[in-house]
N, C-alpha and C positions, 0 to 999 in steps of 0.2 A: 504494499500499499504506500502511495506517495506520502512523504513526510508531512506536507501541508494538510493532507486529509487526517492524519493522526492528530495533528495539532488542533484541527477543527473539532474532532470527536472529543478530545480531551477537554477542550473548552466547554463543550456541551455538557459533558459529564460533571465538570466542576460546577456549572451553573445549576444542574439538577440536585447536586449534593447540597449546595448552599440553600436552595429552595426548600429542602426538607428540614432545615434548621432555623430558618428566619421567619417562619410562619406563613410563607407563600403557599405552601401546600397544607391542606387540612390534615389533621392528625390521623383520620381514618384512611387517608390515601398514602401516608408515608411509607408503609410497608411495601405496597405495591411498586412505589417509585424506587425504593431501594433495590428491589429485585430487578427492576428494569435497568438500573444503573449497572448492577453486576452483570446482567446478560449482555448489555452493550459493550462493556469493557472487555468481556471474554471474546465477543464476536470480532472485535477490532484489535485484539491482542494487546490491550492496554491494562488488562487486569494483572496486578502483581508486579508491575514495572518498578525498578528501584528509584530512590529519590533523585539520583543524578539524572536519570533518563527523564523523569517527570519534570524536573526543573528545566531541562534542555527543550522539552516540547512545550512547556507552558507559555502562555501569552501574558502572564502576569508582568507588571501590575495592572495591565488592561484586563477588562472582563468581557464576556460575551455581549451583555447588554450595552456597555459603552462603545464597543466596536460596532455593533449594529446601529447605534444611534449616530455614530460618525458616518457610517455607510449611508444612511438616509439623507443626512444633511448634505453629504458630498453628491449624491445622486440628484438631489434637488438643485444644488448649484450648477452642476453639469447640464441638467435639463434646462435650466433657465438660460444658460450660455448658449446652448444649441438652438433654443427657440429664438433668441435675439439675433443670432447669426442667420437663421433661416429667414426671418422677417426682413433683415437688411438685404439679403440676396434677392428676395422676391419683389422688393420695391425699387431695386436699382434699375436705372434706365438701360435698355438693351444696347449692346455694343455694336458699332457699325460693321457690316459684313466686309471682309477683305478677300478679294479674289486672289487665289493662289497663282503664282507664276511658275512656269516650267524651268526658269533659270535658277530658281532656289534649290539648292541641293538638300535632300532630306537630312535632318539632324540625327546623329547616332543616339540610341536610347541610353539614358543614364542609368548606371547600375543601381538597383534598389537594395538598401540596407547595407550594413557593414560587411566587409569581406571576411573570409575565414581567418585570415591572418589577424585582422583586427579583433575579432571575436576571441581568438586564442590569447592575444596580448592583453585584452581587457580582463579575461579570467585570471591571468597571471597577476595583474595589478589588483584585482579583487582579493586574491589570496594574501598579497603583501599588505593590503589594507586590514584584512582580518587578523594578521599577525600583529600589526600595529595596535589594533583595538585590544588584543589580549595583553599587550605590554603597556596599555593605557597611554599610548602615544597618539592621542586623538587628532592632533593637527596633521601629522603624517598620514594617518588613516584617511582623513578628508582629502588630502592631496591625491592619494592612490585611487580612492573611489571616483574622484572627479576626472582624472585621466582615463579611468575605465569607462566612465559614462560618455566621455568625448569620443572614445573609439567605437562604442557600441551603445548608442542612446536608445536602443529598442529593448534593453534588458532592465526591468524594473528593480532588480536586486541591487544594483549599484546606487540608485537613488535612496532606496530603503536603507541600505547599510550606511550611506552617508548621513541620512536623517538620524540614525542612532549615534553616530559620531558627534553630530551637532548637539544632540540631547545630552550627551556626556559632558559637553563643555557649557551646557545650559544656554545654548543659542537655539531657543525653542522656535522662534519665528522661522529660521532657515530649516529646522527639522520639519516643521509643518509643510513648508514649500516643497521639500524633497519628497515627503510622503505623498503629496498631491501629484507630484511629477510621476511617481511610481504608478499611481492609480490611473493617470492619463495614458500611460503605456499599456497597463494591464489592469482594468477595473475589477478583476477577480483576484488580484494579488492580496491575499489575506494579511500578510505581514505588514503591509502599508497601513491597513486599518488599525492594526495593533499599535503601530508607531503613532498614528493620530490619536488613538484613545489614550495613550500614555501621556503625550505632551499636552493634550486638551484638558487634562486634569492636574497639570502641574501649576503651582501657585505663581510661577514665573512667567507663564505664557502671556503674550500680548497678541491680540488679534486673533483669538480662538475662533475656529469655525463652529 
């Protein structure tokens, strides 16, 4: 199973467990929910994992409700932007028609996306950034992720990792911007919602979505 799916299931299980303790679920339903949590954990191979693995897969300090709330707000914002763009394009005056001339040579098609060499170099830079993060050399990590994103702007991981680095130095505004960039590249990238959920609940954040 892909790791992002295991993270999602674990977040759901954590939410269900909290719901059995905080009064969200009625006392009569607790036993049934606890059985369901156990069955889901076993079905997805998450039952009995050690603390280190649980911590690695956990999305904390974000929670499933906070991530979902950020997702809804982000979707509304993207939808509003798309509607405005569509409205502008439909009201713009038509461009004059230009007759093609046979003397003009056809332009060569531009390559789409980064090359294989750029992708490989970007991955190497990402690994270097991860090593800097482990060593708490956050400025160097930001530099590595930035170079990786320049080589391959189609990979949301580089923006998401840089957001984590910015959060580590409490530059939460830039962390939010990078998390949003990751979502523009891939709206289904769960980790970016986790980044937004974390910085959105930090007392140092300005301009929270």
